Backbone as CSV, one residue per row, in Angstrom:
resi,resn,N_x,N_y,N_z,CA_x,CA_y,CA_z,C_x,C_y,C_z
1,MET,37.760,-148.400,12.177,37.036,-147.139,12.011,37.959,-145.974,12.389
2,THR,37.969,-144.968,11.561,38.863,-143.838,11.798,38.390,-143.007,12.978
3,GLN,39.326,-142.726,13.875,38.995,-141.909,15.032,38.863,-140.456,14.606
4,PRO,37.874,-139.750,15.126,37.763,-138.332,14.782,38.973,-137.567,15.287
5,SER,39.405,-136.647,14.489,40.581,-135.861,14.865,40.298,-135.009,16.078
6,GLN,41.254,-134.996,17.015,41.105,-134.184,18.218,41.557,-132.747,17.978
7,ASP,42.289,-132.565,16.854,42.836,-131.234,16.618,41.822,-130.276,16.030
8,ALA,40.860,-130.808,15.240,39.903,-129.930,14.560,39.060,-129.119,15.519
9,PRO,38.416,-129.758,16.556,37.639,-128.952,17.476,38.488,-127.935,18.214
10,SER,39.731,-128.364,18.588,40.592,-127.436,19.310,40.939,-126.236,18.451
11,ALA,41.244,-126.531,17.163,41.583,-125.431,16.260,40.411,-124.486,16.100
12,LYS,39.195,-125.075,16.014,38.013,-124.232,15.851,37.795,-123.360,17.081
13,ARG,37.929,-124.013,18.278,37.748,-123.235,19.495,38.802,-122.153,19.597
14,PHE,40.031,-122.482,19.224,41.118,-121.525,19.295,40.851,-120.340,18.375
15,SER,40.353,-120.603,17.178,40.063,-119.529,16.232,38.975,-118.609,16.768
16,LEU,37.956,-119.208,17.355,36.868,-118.400,17.908,37.349,-117.577,19.093
17,ILE,38.168,-118.178,19.933,38.680,-117.464,21.099,39.519,-116.272,20.666
18,ARG,40.265,-116.448,19.583,41.135,-115.372,19.123,40.341,-114.184,18.590
19,LEU,39.061,-114.364,18.358,38.232,-113.268,17.852,37.657,-112.386,18.964
20,TRP,38.024,-112.681,20.222,37.442,-111.887,21.309,37.779,-110.390,21.200
21,PRO,38.960,-109.987,20.685,39.183,-108.539,20.550,38.194,-107.877,19.600
22,VAL,37.803,-108.599,18.546,36.840,-108.047,17.592,35.490,-107.847,18.266
23,ALA,35.066,-108.846,19.043,33.787,-108.750,19.753,33.807,-107.598,20.753
24,LEU,34.907,-107.454,21.483,35.030,-106.360,22.449,35.025,-105.011,21.743
25,PHE,35.735,-104.924,20.637,35.804,-103.687,19.860,34.410,-103.263,19.404
26,LEU,33.661,-104.200,18.843,32.321,-103.890,18.349,31.372,-103.534,19.483
27,ALA,31.516,-104.207,20.629,30.646,-103.929,21.779,30.880,-102.522,22.315
28,VAL,32.145,-102.143,22.442,32.464,-100.797,22.945,31.997,-99.741,21.952
29,LEU,32.211,-100.002,20.667,31.789,-99.053,19.633,30.274,-98.866,19.662
30,TRP,29.544,-99.977,19.820,28.081,-99.899,19.892,27.649,-99.107,21.120
31,ALA,28.240,-99.401,22.282,27.865,-98.709,23.515,28.173,-97.216,23.427
32,PHE,29.279,-96.881,22.770,29.695,-95.481,22.658,28.627,-94.650,21.960
33,PHE,28.067,-95.186,20.875,27.052,-94.439,20.138,25.652,-94.653,20.717
34,ALA,25.383,-95.845,21.241,24.064,-96.123,21.807,23.773,-95.220,23.000
35,PHE,24.786,-94.961,23.811,24.613,-94.109,24.991,25.018,-92.664,24.713
36,GLU,25.214,-92.350,23.440,25.516,-90.981,22.992,26.704,-90.372,23.731
37,LEU,27.721,-91.182,23.943,28.920,-90.690,24.620,29.736,-89.780,23.718
38,ASP,29.462,-89.830,22.411,30.212,-88.992,21.489,29.996,-87.502,21.741
39,LYS,28.860,-87.148,22.344,28.594,-85.733,22.596,29.533,-85.142,23.653
40,TYR,30.154,-86.034,24.455,31.095,-85.548,25.469,32.486,-85.299,24.879
41,LEU,32.755,-85.853,23.709,34.027,-85.616,23.030,33.819,-84.581,21.934
42,SER,33.424,-83.400,22.344,33.126,-82.328,21.393,33.541,-80.993,21.990
43,PHE,33.733,-80.011,21.120,34.083,-78.677,21.600,32.912,-78.025,22.332
44,GLU,31.692,-78.412,21.953,30.519,-77.871,22.657,30.535,-78.292,24.119
45,ALA,30.821,-79.585,24.368,30.887,-80.075,25.749,32.026,-79.403,26.503
46,LEU,33.155,-79.206,25.828,34.292,-78.553,26.473,33.966,-77.096,26.798
47,ARG,33.275,-76.425,25.894,32.899,-75.028,26.133,31.940,-74.919,27.326
48,GLU,30.954,-75.831,27.358,29.951,-75.790,28.429,30.547,-76.109,29.802
49,ASN,31.557,-76.963,29.832,32.146,-77.393,31.102,33.526,-76.783,31.331
50,ARG,33.797,-75.722,30.626,35.117,-75.095,30.682,35.532,-74.705,32.098
51,ALA,34.676,-74.024,32.816,35.021,-73.548,34.156,35.290,-74.714,35.101
52,PHE,34.397,-75.699,35.082,34.576,-76.853,35.971,35.867,-77.595,35.658
53,LEU,36.140,-77.837,34.379,37.312,-78.616,33.993,38.613,-77.900,34.354
54,THR,38.681,-76.622,34.113,39.906,-75.887,34.430,40.132,-75.827,35.942
55,GLU,39.062,-75.625,36.718,39.199,-75.570,38.179,39.575,-76.931,38.747
56,TRP,38.922,-77.981,38.251,39.208,-79.332,38.764,40.608,-79.771,38.383
57,THR,41.036,-79.429,37.166,42.383,-79.778,36.723,43.440,-79.067,37.559
58,ALA,43.197,-77.792,37.864,44.149,-77.032,38.675,44.255,-77.605,40.090
59,ALA,43.135,-78.110,40.616,43.120,-78.645,41.987,43.590,-80.091,42.059
60,ASN,43.515,-80.809,40.951,43.863,-82.238,40.942,44.723,-82.555,39.712
61,ARG,45.839,-81.880,39.586,46.605,-81.945,38.333,47.089,-83.359,38.015
62,GLY,47.653,-84.037,39.000,48.155,-85.389,38.757,47.051,-86.343,38.353
63,LEU,45.932,-86.311,39.081,44.800,-87.179,38.759,44.207,-86.808,37.409
64,ALA,44.150,-85.511,37.118,43.599,-85.060,35.834,44.423,-85.603,34.667
65,VAL,45.741,-85.619,34.810,46.609,-86.156,33.755,46.335,-87.637,33.548
66,LEU,46.206,-88.384,34.644,45.946,-89.829,34.541,44.586,-90.106,33.894
67,VAL,43.573,-89.332,34.265,42.244,-89.512,33.679,42.280,-89.187,32.192
68,TYR,42.946,-88.096,31.854,43.074,-87.702,30.442,43.762,-88.793,29.640
69,MET,44.856,-89.322,30.167,45.596,-90.357,29.453,44.773,-91.637,29.302
70,ALA,44.025,-91.982,30.340,43.189,-93.192,30.278,42.108,-93.048,29.208
71,ILE,41.429,-91.886,29.196,40.384,-91.659,28.196,40.984,-91.642,26.789
72,TYR,42.127,-90.999,26.648,42.761,-90.904,25.332,43.171,-92.288,24.831
73,THR,43.695,-93.100,25.726,44.098,-94.459,25.345,42.905,-95.259,24.848
74,VAL,41.782,-95.149,25.545,40.568,-95.866,25.143,40.061,-95.356,23.798
75,VAL,40.071,-94.036,23.610,39.609,-93.449,22.348,40.415,-93.995,21.170
76,VAL,41.727,-94.064,21.330,42.581,-94.545,20.235,42.444,-96.056,20.066
77,ALA,42.446,-96.792,21.180,42.402,-98.250,21.108,41.130,-98.755,20.442
78,PHE,40.029,-98.036,20.617,38.763,-98.460,20.032,38.353,-97.597,18.842
79,SER,39.299,-96.788,18.350,39.064,-95.962,17.145,37.808,-95.105,17.275
80,LEU,37.591,-94.551,18.452,36.429,-93.698,18.677,36.683,-92.307,18.092
81,PRO,35.667,-91.652,17.564,35.856,-90.292,17.043,36.126,-89.323,18.189
82,GLY,37.001,-88.371,17.956,37.272,-87.383,18.996,38.737,-87.253,19.361
83,GLY,39.629,-87.902,18.631,41.054,-87.816,18.946,41.588,-86.401,18.854
84,ALA,41.212,-85.689,17.800,41.683,-84.311,17.641,41.133,-83.413,18.739
85,VAL,39.869,-83.626,19.100,39.263,-82.851,20.192,39.996,-83.114,21.500
86,MET,40.330,-84.387,21.738,41.055,-84.744,22.953,42.426,-84.073,22.985
87,THR,43.124,-84.067,21.861,44.460,-83.470,21.814,44.397,-81.975,22.084
88,ILE,43.458,-81.303,21.442,43.300,-79.861,21.656,42.875,-79.585,23.095
89,SER,42.020,-80.431,23.651,41.608,-80.275,25.044,42.797,-80.426,25.986
90,GLY,43.697,-81.348,25.653,44.897,-81.518,26.469,45.741,-80.263,26.488
91,GLY,45.915,-79.637,25.321,46.653,-78.388,25.261,45.973,-77.286,26.052
92,PHE,44.649,-77.279,26.025,43.875,-76.279,26.754,43.998,-76.461,28.270
93,LEU,43.947,-77.705,28.733,43.935,-77.969,30.171,45.323,-78.003,30.795
94,PHE,46.316,-78.493,30.053,47.627,-78.726,30.656,48.747,-77.851,30.093
95,GLY,48.484,-77.168,28.973,49.550,-76.409,28.343,50.397,-77.310,27.460
96,PRO,51.143,-76.720,26.518,51.850,-77.527,25.519,52.981,-78.380,26.083
97,PHE,53.667,-77.921,27.112,54.830,-78.650,27.612,54.453,-79.948,28.315
98,LEU,53.303,-79.992,28.938,52.841,-81.227,29.582,51.936,-82.018,28.648
99,ALA,51.076,-81.336,27.922,50.092,-82.029,27.078,50.753,-82.823,25.961
100,THR,51.839,-82.312,25.391,52.475,-83.014,24.265,52.989,-84.394,24.666
101,PRO,53.825,-84.516,25.717,54.315,-85.864,26.060,53.232,-86.817,26.539
102,VAL,52.286,-86.338,27.360,51.266,-87.261,27.873,50.322,-87.713,26.759
103,THR,50.060,-86.829,25.798,49.213,-87.202,24.661,49.921,-88.220,23.773
104,VAL,51.194,-87.988,23.501,51.962,-88.917,22.665,52.042,-90.294,23.327
105,ILE,52.269,-90.320,24.634,52.345,-91.603,25.355,51.001,-92.328,25.302
106,ALA,49.918,-91.604,25.583,48.587,-92.226,25.584,48.201,-92.711,24.196
107,ALA,48.487,-91.901,23.173,48.152,-92.299,21.806,48.962,-93.516,21.375
108,THR,50.225,-93.555,21.745,51.072,-94.701,21.402,50.581,-95.960,22.100
109,LEU,50.205,-95.830,23.364,49.688,-96.979,24.103,48.391,-97.486,23.486
110,GLY,47.468,-96.586,23.185,46.202,-96.990,22.577,46.391,-97.628,21.222
111,ALA,47.260,-97.034,20.396,47.525,-97.586,19.071,48.175,-98.964,19.165
112,SER,49.068,-99.138,20.133,49.750,-100.424,20.296,48.776,-101.508,20.748
113,LEU,47.835,-101.150,21.617,46.822,-102.114,22.044,45.960,-102.556,20.865
114,LEU,45.574,-101.593,20.026,44.779,-101.927,18.844,45.589,-102.786,17.875
115,PHE,46.850,-102.453,17.708,47.745,-103.220,16.838,47.843,-104.678,17.302
116,LEU,48.059,-104.879,18.593,48.196,-106.232,19.135,46.882,-107.003,19.023
117,ALA,45.764,-106.317,19.276,44.463,-106.982,19.185,44.178,-107.408,17.749
118,ALA,44.460,-106.523,16.791,44.215,-106.846,15.379,45.118,-107.980,14.920
119,ARG,46.376,-107.934,15.337,47.305,-108.991,14.929,46.916,-110.328,15.544
120,THR,46.455,-110.310,16.783,46.052,-111.546,17.454,44.795,-112.133,16.828
121,ALA,43.826,-111.266,16.541,42.531,-111.750,16.066,42.534,-112.115,14.589
122,LEU,43.163,-111.303,13.767,43.006,-111.474,12.314,44.306,-111.507,11.524
123,GLY,45.403,-111.008,12.112,46.629,-110.857,11.349,47.136,-112.141,10.724
124,ASP,47.272,-113.191,11.526,47.808,-114.455,11.010,46.895,-115.057,9.943
125,GLN,45.568,-114.999,10.190,44.624,-115.588,9.237,44.659,-114.863,7.899
126,LEU,44.716,-113.525,7.945,44.742,-112.763,6.692,46.027,-113.011,5.918
127,ARG,47.157,-113.069,6.633,48.421,-113.325,5.941,48.462,-114.735,5.371
128,ALA,47.842,-115.696,6.077,47.831,-117.078,5.588,47.011,-117.207,4.308
129,ARG,45.974,-116.377,4.175,45.099,-116.439,3.000,45.512,-115.450,1.919
130,ALA,46.555,-114.679,2.169,46.957,-113.646,1.216,47.520,-114.262,-0.054
131,GLY,47.255,-113.598,-1.151,47.789,-114.034,-2.432,49.203,-113.529,-2.639
132,PRO,49.796,-113.848,-3.793,51.176,-113.439,-4.069,51.379,-111.918,-4.020
133,ALA,50.401,-111.158,-4.520,50.543,-109.695,-4.535,50.623,-109.145,-3.117
134,MET,49.761,-109.677,-2.250,49.759,-109.234,-0.856,51.056,-109.622,-0.169
135,ARG,51.537,-110.824,-0.438,52.770,-111.277,0.196,53.968,-110.457,-0.286
136,ASN,53.970,-110.087,-1.561,55.046,-109.245,-2.082,55.019,-107.859,-1.448
137,MET,53.812,-107.301,-1.279,53.689,-105.995,-0.647,54.161,-106.064,0.801
138,GLU,53.789,-107.162,1.489,54.217,-107.340,2.879,55.732,-107.433,2.966
139,ALA,56.351,-108.191,2.050,57.802,-108.343,2.053,58.488,-107.006,1.810
140,GLY,57.980,-106.226,0.850,58.554,-104.922,0.568,58.394,-103.960,1.724
141,PHE,57.253,-104.003,2.381,57.005,-103.115,3.514,57.918,-103.475,4.679
142,ARG,58.047,-104.772,4.950,58.835,-105.212,6.107,60.322,-104.971,5.904
143,GLU,60.761,-104.924,4.643,62.176,-104.677,4.376,62.602,-103.303,4.876
144,ASN,61.675,-102.344,4.827,61.963,-100.975,5.289,60.836,-100.492,6.204
145,GLU,60.381,-101.360,7.091,59.154,-101.058,7.829,59.265,-99.829,8.716
146,LEU,60.417,-99.591,9.302,60.545,-98.418,10.177,60.419,-97.127,9.371
147,SER,61.056,-97.071,8.220,60.957,-95.872,7.373,59.530,-95.662,6.892
148,TYR,58.898,-96.729,6.413,57.523,-96.611,5.927,56.566,-96.232,7.051
149,MET,56.790,-96.789,8.243,55.925,-96.458,9.371,56.052,-94.986,9.743
150,PHE,57.285,-94.461,9.699,57.469,-93.038,9.989,56.704,-92.182,8.980
151,VAL,56.748,-92.552,7.717,56.028,-91.785,6.691,54.532,-91.824,6.953
152,LEU,54.008,-93.009,7.255,52.572,-93.137,7.523,52.149,-92.320,8.731
153,ARG,53.007,-92.264,9.729,52.678,-91.502,10.934,52.811,-90.000,10.720
154,LEU,53.795,-89.592,9.947,54.052,-88.159,9.762,53.046,-87.505,8.831
155,VAL,52.754,-88.163,7.721,51.872,-87.552,6.715,50.427,-87.611,7.203
156,PRO,49.768,-86.452,7.365,48.413,-86.432,7.928,47.314,-86.727,6.906
157,LEU,47.673,-87.395,5.810,46.679,-87.712,4.794,45.993,-89.052,5.056
158,PHE,46.597,-89.870,5.925,46.058,-91.190,6.197,45.309,-91.173,7.524
159,PRO,44.071,-91.688,7.574,43.321,-91.734,8.835,44.113,-92.481,9.907
160,PHE,44.089,-91.962,11.118,44.905,-92.512,12.200,44.565,-93.973,12.474
161,PHE,43.279,-94.319,12.447,42.900,-95.683,12.781,43.344,-96.660,11.695
162,VAL,43.414,-96.191,10.439,43.888,-97.052,9.347,45.367,-97.366,9.529
163,VAL,46.144,-96.338,9.886,47.573,-96.537,10.114,47.799,-97.408,11.347
164,ASN,46.881,-97.375,12.299,46.984,-98.240,13.475,46.785,-99.701,13.106
165,LEU,45.880,-99.959,12.172,45.486,-101.338,11.854,46.332,-101.978,10.758
166,ALA,46.605,-101.245,9.696,47.264,-101.835,8.521,48.576,-102.544,8.849
167,PRO,49.450,-101.970,9.687,50.711,-102.670,9.978,50.520,-104.030,10.645
168,ALA,49.407,-104.198,11.360,49.155,-105.486,12.005,48.958,-106.586,10.980
169,PHE,48.482,-106.235,9.798,48.227,-107.221,8.747,49.421,-107.359,7.794
170,LEU,50.450,-106.524,8.006,51.636,-106.575,7.151,52.849,-107.141,7.879
171,GLY,52.624,-107.652,9.081,53.703,-108.309,9.815,54.733,-107.378,10.418
172,VAL,54.388,-106.107,10.642,55.322,-105.162,11.244,55.620,-105.582,12.682
173,SER,56.862,-105.440,13.099,57.230,-105.803,14.466,56.671,-104.781,15.449
174,LEU,56.358,-105.237,16.647,55.819,-104.341,17.672,56.833,-103.251,18.015
175,ARG,58.114,-103.608,18.067,59.152,-102.634,18.410,59.157,-101.466,17.424
176,ASN,59.214,-101.761,16.126,59.242,-100.700,15.130,57.933,-99.929,15.093
177,TYR,56.838,-100.626,15.335,55.526,-99.977,15.369,55.487,-98.925,16.479
178,VAL,55.952,-99.305,17.662,55.924,-98.382,18.809,56.864,-97.204,18.571
179,ILE,58.076,-97.485,18.099,59.053,-96.409,17.862,58.516,-95.403,16.845
180,ALA,58.009,-95.902,15.712,57.511,-95.010,14.661,56.279,-94.250,15.118
181,THR,55.429,-94.914,15.882,54.225,-94.233,16.375,54.591,-93.124,17.346
182,PHE,55.439,-93.443,18.316,55.797,-92.462,19.350,56.428,-91.216,18.737
183,PHE,57.451,-91.396,17.922,58.159,-90.241,17.370,57.437,-89.644,16.162
184,GLY,56.719,-90.471,15.414,56.059,-89.985,14.213,54.860,-89.092,14.467
185,ILE,54.201,-89.259,15.620,53.009,-88.443,15.885,53.333,-87.162,16.648
186,ILE,54.586,-86.984,17.033,54.941,-85.787,17.811,54.643,-84.490,17.053
187,PRO,55.039,-84.339,15.772,54.765,-83.060,15.089,53.272,-82.717,15.018
188,GLY,52.448,-83.682,14.602,51.018,-83.412,14.508,50.399,-83.137,15.868
189,THR,50.839,-83.877,16.875,50.329,-83.657,18.229,50.667,-82.258,18.711
190,LEU,51.889,-81.848,18.460,52.321,-80.515,18.896,51.482,-79.419,18.251
191,VAL,51.151,-79.581,16.982,50.321,-78.583,16.294,48.978,-78.419,16.997
192,TYR,48.300,-79.541,17.265,46.968,-79.467,17.877,47.035,-79.044,19.345
193,VAL,48.106,-79.425,20.023,48.270,-78.993,21.416,48.442,-77.475,21.486
194,LEU,49.191,-76.920,20.552,49.365,-75.468,20.514,48.059,-74.762,20.184
195,VAL,47.238,-75.374,19.331,45.898,-74.833,19.076,45.095,-74.825,20.373
196,GLY,45.190,-75.913,21.114,44.465,-75.999,22.375,44.950,-74.995,23.403
197,ASN,46.219,-74.656,23.345,46.764,-73.692,24.303,46.118,-72.316,24.148
198,GLY,45.618,-72.032,22.935,44.925,-70.761,22.711,43.428,-70.909,22.618
199,LEU,42.916,-72.051,23.088,41.486,-72.332,22.932,40.609,-71.380,23.738
200,GLY,41.110,-70.923,24.892,40.319,-70.004,25.707,39.956,-68.747,24.941
201,ALA,40.913,-68.193,24.211,40.657,-66.987,23.428,39.670,-67.267,22.300
202,VAL,39.759,-68.472,21.710,38.824,-68.850,20.645,37.410,-68.928,21.197
203,PHE,37.249,-69.544,22.361,35.926,-69.638,22.995,35.394,-68.255,23.361
204,ASP,36.263,-67.402,23.880,35.844,-66.049,24.272,35.335,-65.260,23.061
205,ALA,35.895,-65.565,21.892,35.466,-64.879,20.670,34.261,-65.547,20.024
206,GLY,33.781,-66.646,20.656,32.613,-67.352,20.137,32.904,-68.270,18.978
207,GLY,34.168,-68.630,18.782,34.537,-69.476,17.659,34.835,-70.908,18.069
208,THR,35.277,-71.688,17.100,35.714,-73.067,17.338,37.065,-73.258,16.658
209,PRO,37.881,-74.160,17.165,39.218,-74.354,16.588,39.162,-74.835,15.145
210,ASP,40.176,-74.486,14.405,40.293,-74.903,13.010,41.073,-76.221,12.956
211,LEU,40.365,-77.330,12.726,41.010,-78.643,12.699,41.796,-78.877,11.419
212,THR,41.618,-78.015,10.432,42.364,-78.169,9.169,43.690,-77.411,9.197
213,ILE,44.045,-76.881,10.353,45.258,-76.066,10.432,46.499,-76.839,10.021
214,ILE,46.489,-78.156,10.255,47.674,-78.969,9.945,47.920,-79.067,8.444
215,PHE,46.898,-78.732,7.630,47.051,-78.786,6.175,47.506,-77.457,5.585
216,LYS,47.715,-76.446,6.425,48.223,-75.182,5.923,49.679,-75.359,5.498
217,PRO,50.070,-74.744,4.378,51.414,-74.986,3.819,52.547,-74.780,4.813
218,GLU,52.453,-73.742,5.645,53.552,-73.453,6.568,53.720,-74.538,7.636
219,ILE,52.695,-75.349,7.827,52.767,-76.449,8.793,52.964,-77.779,8.086
220,LEU,52.224,-77.974,6.979,52.285,-79.258,6.281,53.627,-79.492,5.600
221,LEU,54.208,-78.466,4.993,55.448,-78.654,4.238,56.607,-79.131,5.114
222,PRO,56.831,-78.548,6.306,57.898,-79.096,7.159,57.648,-80.551,7.564
223,ILE,56.379,-80.918,7.796,56.072,-82.307,8.146,56.358,-83.227,6.972
224,LEU,55.997,-82.788,5.765,56.303,-83.580,4.577,57.818,-83.691,4.374
225,GLY,58.540,-82.653,4.787,59.993,-82.712,4.717,60.557,-83.791,5.628
226,LEU,59.983,-83.911,6.815,60.403,-84.974,7.729,60.080,-86.347,7.146
227,ALA,58.918,-86.451,6.487,58.544,-87.721,5.858,59.532,-88.079,4.751
228,ALA,59.971,-87.071,3.997,60.947,-87.317,2.939,62.275,-87.794,3.524
229,LEU,62.672,-87.220,4.657,63.900,-87.669,5.318,63.786,-89.123,5.761
230,ALA,62.584,-89.517,6.192,62.380,-90.902,6.634,62.542,-91.884,5.491
231,LEU,62.359,-91.413,4.261,62.478,-92.286,3.091,63.908,-92.401,2.562
232,ILE,64.830,-91.625,3.098,66.210,-91.667,2.615,66.819,-93.063,2.699
233,PRO,66.637,-93.815,3.829,67.200,-95.187,3.858,66.628,-96.082,2.764
234,VAL,65.346,-95.911,2.441,64.724,-96.719,1.391,65.347,-96.387,0.041
235,ILE,65.488,-95.089,-0.240,66.073,-94.658,-1.509,67.517,-95.132,-1.613
236,TYR,68.251,-95.051,-0.509,69.651,-95.478,-0.508,69.755,-96.967,-0.824
237,LYS,68.885,-97.780,-0.215,68.896,-99.219,-0.488,68.581,-99.508,-1.949
238,ARG,67.626,-98.757,-2.509,67.281,-98.960,-3.916,68.477,-98.628,-4.824
239,ILE,69.172,-97.542,-4.522,70.330,-97.137,-5.329,71.446,-98.181,-5.231
240,GLN,71.707,-98.645,-3.999,72.736,-99.662,-3.805,72.357,-100.965,-4.511
241,GLY,71.075,-101.299,-4.464,70.618,-102.513,-5.133,70.756,-102.424,-6.635
242,ALA,70.504,-101.223,-7.182,70.622,-101.046,-8.627,72.068,-101.115,-9.085
243,ARG,72.985,-100.688,-8.207,74.416,-100.708,-8.556,75.003,-102.106,-8.449
244,ALA,74.392,-102.931,-7.573,74.961,-104.274,-7.329,74.846,-105.160,-8.567
């Protein structure tokens, strides 16, 4: 009589265990909206608590930076709405010279955690089931993954959470992911941090920040120029390949 395989149950348990990031992600997302925490990541909440936040930040600057970075990391890692509000708030509370680096670090950390969770839970399974078209796209992306990652990070046309997740399913290395994320988000972060630096005047005038400012030609065109520079290695390889 054939003995039942010992590997099948283990494989099944292993597959289920690997899905724990998905379960955690969904649980946090549910709690975020169920307890209406989204209302705290808004300009209305910032306006209402403006005096308290500025006074507390001035009195506890080091702790305020750590709290800001922790919240920002969680927002990015769980793809919660409010990233732009958080960035502008950082510029408002800390000024552009401090807010830019701490925001970039927190965003990179949060994105990397999401990347690792997605790759652990679903990346291998999706690549194993991928058809020839998907495998060809993955091969092409990985051949120039750093350049492509820089373009995805620089161009503000792609939702941040999509760019966080997609590379996990295309086999991008963690090293290139972190490098492209850290340096690629600096221009966009700086724009919103500078908006936040003038947020007090906007509130005093009874207005709200313009989140579409990054799409204005004088800001978008230089960023697109940086994205074009990131593609130069790809174009060079194509030209060399055509000559070979």
